[in-house]
C-alpha positions in Angstrom: 39.5 34.4 -55.4 37.2 36.6 -57.3 35.4 37.7 -54.1 38.6 39.4 -52.9 42.1 39.3 -54.1 44.0 36.7 -52.2 40.9 34.9 -50.8 41.6 31.3 -51.9 45.0 29.9 -52.8 43.7 27.1 -55.1 42.9 29.7 -57.8 45.4 31.6 -59.9 46.7 35.1 -59.5 49.1 37.0 -61.7 50.0 40.6 -61.9 51.1 42.9 -64.8 50.8 46.5 -66.0 48.3 47.8 -68.5 48.9 51.3 -69.8 51.3 51.8 -66.9 48.9 50.8 -64.2 49.1 47.7 -62.1 46.5 45.0 -62.6 45.8 41.7 -60.9 44.4 38.8 -63.1 42.6 36.0 -61.3 41.3 32.7 -62.7 39.4 30.0 -60.9 37.2 26.9 -60.6 34.2 29.0 -61.6 35.5 28.9 -65.2 36.3 32.7 -65.2 39.2 35.1 -65.6 38.9 38.6 -64.2 41.1 41.7 -64.1 41.3 43.8 -60.9 42.7 47.2 -59.9 44.8 46.2 -56.9 44.8 49.7 -55.5 41.0 49.7 -55.2 40.1 46.0 -55.2 37.5 46.7 -57.9 37.1 44.5 -61.0 38.0 46.2 -64.2 36.4 45.1 -67.5 34.3 42.1 -68.2 34.9 38.6 -66.9 36.1 36.1 -69.4 34.2 32.7 -69.3 35.8 29.4 -70.3 34.2 26.0 -70.8 36.3 24.4 -68.0 37.9 25.5 -64.7 40.9 27.8 -65.1 43.9 26.0 -63.9 46.8 28.2 -65.0 47.5 31.9 -65.9 50.4 33.6 -67.5 50.9 37.3 -68.3 53.6 39.3 -70.0 51.8 41.6 -72.4 49.5 38.8 -73.6 47.1 36.8 -71.3 47.5 33.0 -71.6 44.9 30.9 -69.9 45.0 27.1 -69.1 41.5 25.6 -68.7 40.7 21.9 -68.4 43.3 20.3 -70.8 43.3 23.3 -73.2 45.3 26.6 -73.5 44.2 29.9 -74.9 46.5 32.8 -75.9 44.4 35.9 -75.9 44.9 39.4 -77.3 47.5 41.6 -75.7 46.4 43.2 -72.4 45.1 46.7 -73.0 
């Protein structure tokens, strides 16, 4: 899904707002999580790399990532 928002259904996609602006958060089998500006389709910020494929995402102010058999709760989205 990282190539284009909505490209592959087997990877995760969540949406949220950061500083009042919409963001899309994707995670996939390439072991990465990325944030996107859905209005431009451009990636914002660095990609986050995990040791196993990303299998679940949750947002709500804080990014929670499921990878392999583990879960990481990351700093609030800013």
